[in-house]
C-alpha positions as CSV (number, residue, x, y, z in Angstrom):
1,M,16.5,-9.3,-0.2
2,A,14.6,-6.0,0.1
3,K,10.9,-5.2,0.2
4,V,9.0,-2.1,-0.9
5,Y,6.0,-1.0,1.2
6,R,3.4,1.7,1.4
7,L,2.1,3.4,4.5
8,S,-1.3,5.1,4.0
9,N,-2.4,7.6,6.6
10,E,-6.1,7.5,5.9
11,T,-6.7,10.3,8.5
12,R,-4.4,12.8,6.9
13,K,-4.8,11.4,3.3
14,E,-1.0,10.9,2.9
15,R,1.0,8.1,1.5
16,Y,4.6,7.1,2.1
17,Y,6.6,4.6,0.1
18,G,9.7,2.9,1.6
19,K,12.0,0.0,1.4
20,T,13.5,-2.3,4.0
21,S,15.8,-5.3,4.0
22,G,14.2,-6.5,7.2
23,E,10.6,-7.1,8.3
24,V,8.1,-4.4,7.3
25,K,6.5,-4.6,10.7
26,K,9.8,-3.7,12.4
27,R,10.4,-0.8,10.0
28,V,6.9,0.6,10.8
29,I,7.8,0.4,14.5
30,A,10.9,2.5,13.7
31,H,8.6,5.0,11.9
32,E,6.3,5.1,15.0
33,A,9.3,5.8,17.2
34,G,9.9,9.0,15.3
35,R,13.0,7.8,13.3
36,T,11.7,9.1,10.0
37,K,11.7,12.9,9.7
38,A,9.3,12.8,6.7
39,L,6.6,11.2,8.9
40,S,7.1,13.4,12.0
41,K,3.6,14.9,11.7
42,W,1.9,11.5,11.7
43,N,0.4,10.3,15.0
44,F,0.6,6.5,14.8
45,N,-1.7,6.2,17.9
46,K,-4.5,8.4,16.7
47,N,-4.3,8.3,12.9
48,K,-5.5,5.3,10.8
49,I,-2.4,3.9,9.2
50,V,-2.6,1.1,6.7
51,T,0.5,-0.9,5.7
52,K,0.9,-2.8,2.4
53,T,3.9,-4.7,1.1
54,I,4.1,-3.8,-2.6
55,D,7.0,-6.0,-3.7
56,K,9.6,-8.3,-2.1
57,G,12.7,-10.3,-3.2
58,L,14.3,-7.2,-4.7
59,T,17.9,-6.1,-4.5
60,E,18.5,-3.0,-2.4
61,K,19.1,-1.0,-5.7
62,Q,15.9,-2.3,-7.3
63,A,13.9,-1.6,-4.1
64,T,15.2,2.0,-3.9
65,K,14.3,2.6,-7.6
66,K,10.9,1.1,-7.2
67,A,10.0,3.1,-4.1
68,H,11.1,6.4,-5.8
69,R,9.2,5.5,-8.9
70,L,6.1,4.9,-6.9
71,E,6.6,8.3,-5.2
72,K,6.3,10.0,-8.6
73,R,2.9,8.4,-9.3
74,K,-0.1,10.7,-9.1
75,P,-2.0,9.9,-5.8
76,P,-5.8,9.5,-5.6
77,P,-7.7,12.8,-5.6
78,G,-7.3,14.6,-2.3
79,W,-4.2,12.6,-1.3
80,K,-0.6,13.6,-1.0
81,I,2.6,11.7,-1.4
82,I,5.3,12.1,1.3
83,Q,8.7,12.1,-0.2
84,T,11.4,9.9,1.4
85,G,14.6,11.5,2.6
86,G,16.8,8.7,1.2
87,P,18.8,8.4,-2.0
């Protein structure tokens, strides 16, 4: 089953929504390692990054739809949503 999560870069005031079928912590480690082009400007060592699991127990298709739907929501004033590169 898949999970939907949000990464909030409180330093840059940017949010990223993603999905994973594994552990969210492991996915964040992959982001830190530079495996996500959309987050290439984030400095995981210096920026304050907050992780939140939004939903779990979803099918891959449901998780993808939910993450993309969340990306379309208006962010808080002064914040920006980082679009995922996936389908």
